[in-house]
N, C-alpha and C positions, 0 to 999 in steps of 0.2 A: 618501385618494388613493393611499397605498402599496399597498393591496390591488388598486386599479384597475390600477396599473402591473404588479403581479404577474400578474394575469389576462392582460394583453396580452402579457407576456413569454412565458408558457407557451404561449399559443395560437399565437404567431408562431414562436418559436424551436424548439418541439418539432414543429411542423408539423401540429398538429391543426386549426388554423383558417386564415383567410386571412393572407397575408403582411402584415407590419406596414407602415404608411404611413411616409413619410419624416418627417412631423411627429411621429409616435409615437416613431420611432427617435431623433430629435434632441431629444425632450422632456427637460427638465431635471428630475432627481429630487432632487439635492442640490447645493448650492454651498458649496465650502470656500474661505473668503476670496473670491477672485474667480474660482476655477476650478470650472466646472460638471462634474457627473457626470450623464451622460445614461442614459436607458433602454437605448439601444443598447450602451453600455459594459457595463452589468450583464448584459444578454442575452448578450453575447459571452463574458463571464466564466463564466456558468453553463452555457454550451452543452455542454461535455463531460459534465456531470452529466445534463443533459436528454436527451442522446443515449442515455445508459445507461438512464435511466428509460423512454425510449420502447420499449426492448426488453422491459421488464417489464410495462408497462401498455398496454392497447389504446386506452384513451380518456383524455383529459385529466382528466376528473372522477374517474377511478380513483386518481389520484395523491393521497396524503393531503395535506390542506391544511397540516398541520404541517410536512411534508417540504418543500413548496414554499416556505413562509415561512422555514424554516431556511436553505435555499440562497440565497434572495434576501437575507436579512439578513446572512449571512456574506460574500457577495460585496460588498454595499454597504459594510459596515464595512471590508473589505479595501481597497476603492477610496478610502474616506475617509482611511484611514491612509496610503495611498500618496500622496495629494495633500498631506497634512500633512508627510510626510517630504520630498517634493520641494520644498515651500516652505521647509522648514528648511535644505535644501541650498543653495538660492538665497540665503537670508538670511545663510548662513555665509560667502559670498563665495569659494567655491572657483573655481579657474581653469578655465573651461569649455573654452578652446581645447585644452588638454592632454587634457581628457576626451574631446572630440570626436574627436581623433586616435586615442585609445585605442579608442573605439567603432568607428571605421572599421576599425581593425586587427582588432578582435574579429569584426566581420562578415566580413571577408576570410577569417579563420580558419574561420568557420562555412561559408562558401561552399566553401572548400577541402575540409573534412572531410565535410560533409553533402550537398554538391551537386556534387562532383567538379570543382571549380574552374569551374563553369558558372553564371554570374550569371543567365543567362536561365532556367535551371531553377528558381532561387530565385524569380524574378519570376512564373513560371508557377504555382508552388505558392502564392504569396501571392494571386494573382488568384483561384485556386480557393477561397481562404479569404475573399475579399471585401476584401483589403487591398492597399494600394499599398506600394511600397518605402519611401516616406517615413514611412508609418504604422509599418512594421516597424522602421525605424531609430529612430524615436521610442520605440517600445516597448522596444527593446534598450537605449537610453540610459537610460530611466527605470528599467528593471529593474536595471541596474548601479548607478545612483545609490542606489536603495533598498537593495540588497545592501551597498553601501559604507557607507551611513549606519547600517544595522542593526549591521554589524560594529563600527563605532566607538562606538556608543552602547549596544550590548548585547553586551559582550565577555565571552567565557567566562573570560578571565583574571581578571575581576573577581569571579568566583564561586568561593568556597572552601567545600568541604563537609568538616566536621571528622569524625574517626572517632567521636567521641562522638555526634554527630547521627545518623550512620548506625546506630549501635548502638541509640539511642533509638527510631528509626523501626522497626528490626527487632523490638524488644521489644513495640512497640505494634501491630504488624501481623503477628504470627506466624501468624494464620489464613491470611494470603495466601501463606504459604510451606509449607503442608501439602501433602505429596505422597501420592498413593494408592499401593497396592501396584503394583509395576511388575516387568516381566520384560524382559530384553534378548533380543529375539526374532529368530530366523531363520525364513524361510518359503519353501517351494517351492510354487508354484501350477501345477497341471496343468489347464488349461481343458478343458471339455467342449464341443466344437464342435457346432452344430446339425446339421452334416453327418455327424458321427461316429455309429457304432452305439452304442446304450445300453451303458454300462459301459466304454467306451473310456478315459475319463479315469481311472477307478479302476484299470484294468489297467496304464496307464502309470505311475501313481503307485506301484503295488505293485512294479513293476520297479525304480523308483528306490529305494524303501524297501529292497528286497532287497540292492541294492548297498551302501546305507548300513549295513545290518546285517552285511554281509560285511567291512566295514572301510573303505570309501571315505568320506572326510570329507564331512559334510553340506554344508559350504560349497562343496566342489568340485562336488557334484551339483547344488547350487542354481545355480551359474554355468552349468553345462552345460544345465540345464533352461531357464533364461532365454534362453540363446543359441539353442536349437533350437526351443522351443515358443512363447514369448511374442512373438518377433520385435521385441524392444526394441532400440533403438540402444544403443551402448556408454555413452552419456551417461545413458540412462534406467535402465540395469541397476543393481540393488542388489548390491554386491559380496558374494558368498557368501550371498545371500538376506537380508542384514542389514536388519532393520526398526527397529533402534534400541530405545530404551526405550519401552515402551507400557504403558498402564494398562488397566483393565477397560472403558473407554469407547470404545476405538479400533476394535475389530473386533466382528463379530456374535457373538451369545451362544455358538454352538457352538464357534467358534474361540477365544473368550476362555476358555471352560471347559476346553478342551484345553490351551491355553497355560499357564494358571495351575495346572494339575494336575501340571506337570512340575518336576523339580528341575534345578539347573544341570548341563549336560552331557547331559541326557536329550532324546530326540526322541519325537514322537508316532507313532502309527500313521496310516493314511490317514483323513483326515477328509472324508467325502463331503458335498458341497453341490450344489444344483441346477446352479450355474454351472461346477462342476468339483471337483477334489479338492485337498486341502492336506496338506502335511507341515510340522510345526513342530518347532523346536528352541530350547531356552532355554539361553543362555550364562550368564546371571547372574540372580539374584532380588534385588529390593530391596523390603523390607517398607515399609508406610506409615510415614512419618516427617515431621518438620518439618526442612526444609533448614537446615543450619548457617549461621551468619552468614558464614563464609568463602566458602560457595557462592554467596551472593546479595549479597555486599558490593559488587561492581562494579555490579550492576544497580540496587541501592538508591542508590548514589552518583550514577549517571546520572539516575535518576528525580528525585532531589532537585535535581541541577544543572539539569535541564530546567525544573523548577518555578521555581527562582530566576531563570533566564533569562527565563521568561515574565513573572515579576513585574517584572523590570527593564524589559522591553519595554512592559508595561502602564503603568508609571509614566512612562516616557519619552513614550509616546503621550498620556497624560493631560496632561503638561506642554505638549505641542504643541497639544492641543485648547484648553487654557486661554488660549493666546496667539492663537487663531484664531476666526473667526466661521464657524459651520457652520449653514446654513439648509436645512431639509428642506421639500419641496413636496408 
């Protein structure tokens, strides 16, 4: 039955087939205690992913079955967990009138910041999404309850990662921290426009190189070149042509060969390519090495913390499942 629902979901939601009928949309897929989860709810949840896939695939049949099943299963499990958490909230006896006032205030804040204090604008947006205001308010309420319950049951303060555990992880996963040869690179790009005469890009690059050779700093010429030739906004420009640390996999072979032949402080000659010319400069060189524990300590700690938080959440959800009746159709 699950595969049947999956086919209906993709045909209707992605737009490859006829629109789903009301009985299909309201069809029950799972019941958690007394709360049903319908096909329509799952379809709504996977819709953003379906829209993305529609841009990649011309036909429904082209989408890998495994990918469809993964999306369906993940959304279904997420909705089951949500129902379990909402039930746990109700059983815990929280004061809902205070919550309702909080949700109303939260929605007012959203209308103020996202809809320019225009409630009608919000309603119009919801209608375009096929939602009513009541549906939106319920979603906001349930979303907050889930966030609240997760925070109180999967609290980061409960997770402590010892320095010894971090060191053990580092020693057992050193291959994960191997770094290739790297250079700290600056680059000037002089594009060859289709409208330019052949060799125009090389001539401009050579003029820049002559100024660099005469003593003008490479970074200064990089800023000037980006401002005048690439038409990038200030937010897009790379200060002084800075490309950061790069390894041998980042750029094409010709540029990589030129970059890794340079010593710190050296710059290349003009590197000609079909799309334009390049000038490269290396600030620093970093040979292949294994990152020191101090460099990756924080990242390892966060990884281990995330794993522990996921374990806490899984155990909590398992406890909720053990106290509930879940029926799949």
